[in-house]
C-alpha positions as CSV (number, residue, x, y, z in Angstrom):
1,M,0.0,0.0,0.0
2,T,1.4,3.4,-0.8
3,E,1.9,6.0,2.0
4,E,-1.0,8.2,0.9
5,N,-3.4,5.2,1.4
6,Y,-2.7,5.2,5.1
7,N,-4.7,7.4,7.4
8,P,-1.9,9.1,9.4
9,D,-4.0,9.3,12.6
10,A,-5.0,5.6,12.3
11,L,-1.4,4.7,11.7
12,R,-0.2,6.7,14.7
13,R,-2.8,5.0,17.1
14,G,-2.1,1.5,15.6
15,T,1.6,2.0,16.0
16,I,1.2,3.0,19.7
17,L,-0.9,0.0,20.4
18,F,0.4,-2.7,18.1
19,G,3.7,-1.5,16.7
20,E,4.2,0.0,13.2
21,E,5.1,-3.2,11.4
22,F,2.1,-5.1,12.7
23,T,-0.3,-2.1,12.0
24,R,1.0,-1.7,8.4
25,K,0.7,-5.5,7.9
26,V,-2.9,-5.6,9.0
27,L,-3.8,-2.5,6.9
28,D,-2.0,-3.9,3.9
29,E,-3.8,-7.2,4.2
30,L,-7.1,-5.5,4.3
31,A,-6.2,-3.3,1.4
32,E,-5.3,-6.4,-0.7
33,W,-8.7,-7.8,0.2
34,D,-10.6,-4.5,-0.5
35,A,-9.0,-1.1,-0.5
36,D,-12.3,0.7,0.4
37,F,-12.8,-1.6,3.4
38,S,-9.2,-0.9,4.5
39,R,-9.9,2.8,4.5
40,A,-13.2,2.3,6.4
41,F,-11.4,0.1,8.9
42,Q,-8.6,2.7,9.4
43,N,-11.1,5.5,9.9
44,Y,-13.6,3.7,12.1
45,V,-11.4,1.4,14.3
46,Y,-8.0,3.0,14.6
47,D,-8.9,6.7,14.0
48,D,-12.2,6.8,15.8
49,L,-13.0,4.1,18.3
50,Y,-9.4,3.5,19.5
51,D,-8.8,7.3,19.8
52,R,-11.9,8.2,21.8
53,E,-11.1,9.7,25.2
54,V,-14.0,8.2,27.2
55,L,-11.9,5.2,28.2
56,D,-8.2,5.3,28.7
57,Q,-6.2,3.0,26.4
58,R,-5.3,0.6,29.2
59,T,-9.0,0.0,30.0
60,R,-9.9,-0.3,26.4
61,E,-7.2,-2.9,25.8
62,L,-8.1,-4.9,28.9
63,L,-11.7,-5.0,27.6
64,A,-10.4,-6.3,24.2
65,V,-8.5,-9.0,26.1
66,A,-11.8,-10.0,27.8
67,A,-13.6,-10.1,24.5
68,C,-10.9,-12.2,22.9
69,V,-11.1,-14.7,25.7
70,C,-14.9,-14.9,25.3
71,Q,-14.7,-15.5,21.6
72,N,-11.7,-17.9,21.9
73,A,-9.8,-15.5,19.5
74,L,-6.3,-16.5,20.5
75,P,-4.3,-14.7,17.8
76,Q,-6.1,-11.5,18.7
77,L,-5.8,-12.2,22.4
78,K,-2.0,-12.0,22.0
79,T,-2.2,-8.8,20.0
80,H,-4.5,-7.1,22.6
81,A,-2.6,-8.5,25.6
82,L,0.6,-7.1,24.3
83,A,-1.1,-3.8,23.5
84,A,-2.5,-3.7,27.0
85,A,1.0,-4.1,28.4
86,R,2.3,-1.4,26.1
87,V,-0.2,1.1,27.5
88,G,0.3,0.3,31.1
89,A,-1.6,-2.9,32.1
90,T,0.4,-5.3,34.3
91,L,0.8,-9.0,33.6
92,R,-1.2,-9.5,36.8
93,E,-4.1,-7.4,35.5
94,I,-4.1,-9.2,32.2
95,Q,-4.2,-12.6,34.1
96,E,-7.0,-11.3,36.3
97,V,-9.1,-10.4,33.2
98,V,-8.5,-13.8,31.7
99,M,-9.5,-15.6,34.9
100,Q,-12.6,-13.4,35.4
101,M,-13.9,-14.5,32.0
102,S,-14.3,-18.1,33.4
103,V,-17.5,-16.8,35.0
104,Y,-18.9,-15.8,31.6
105,V,-17.5,-18.3,29.1
106,G,-16.5,-21.3,31.3
107,M,-13.3,-23.0,32.1
108,P,-12.4,-24.4,28.7
109,Y,-12.0,-21.0,27.0
110,M,-10.4,-19.5,30.1
111,L,-7.9,-22.4,30.2
112,Q,-7.1,-22.1,26.5
113,A,-6.5,-18.4,27.1
114,V,-4.2,-19.0,30.1
115,R,-2.1,-21.5,28.1
116,H,-1.9,-19.0,25.2
117,V,-0.9,-16.1,27.4
118,N,1.7,-18.3,29.0
119,S,3.2,-18.9,25.6
120,F,4.1,-15.2,25.3
121,R,4.4,-14.3,29.0
122,D,8.1,-13.5,28.5
123,Q,7.1,-10.7,26.0
124,L,4.6,-9.3,28.5
125,E,7.2,-9.4,31.3
126,Q,9.7,-7.6,29.1
127,I,7.3,-4.8,28.2
128,E,6.5,-4.4,31.9
129,R,10.2,-4.2,32.8
130,E,10.9,-1.6,30.2
131,R,8.1,0.7,31.4
């Protein structure tokens, strides 16, 4: 995708949360699928919803972690857990959110999420140490 096809505000927010390389990859994949949808996604998700000031980014990402556990969306769980850590959530808070979801989705999804978070726990700990 050429530079003018990126919404600069969406790219900025995505870079803060997910890193520039990951953000560009997602937006490029969507553009290959459908360029109009990629622009709509950038404008709505990264430049609007993720940039609202009603919730702080830490809370917003912890909610995304919870939603990913509920939907058993493990690749997205990693993305949002790492983003939560980048914007100030602790490993303990991420773990607590995952455990809390056992009440809503049961033990199987919660246990899968625990195992998945453990597979990249070192990355979460590294982010926390660097803050």
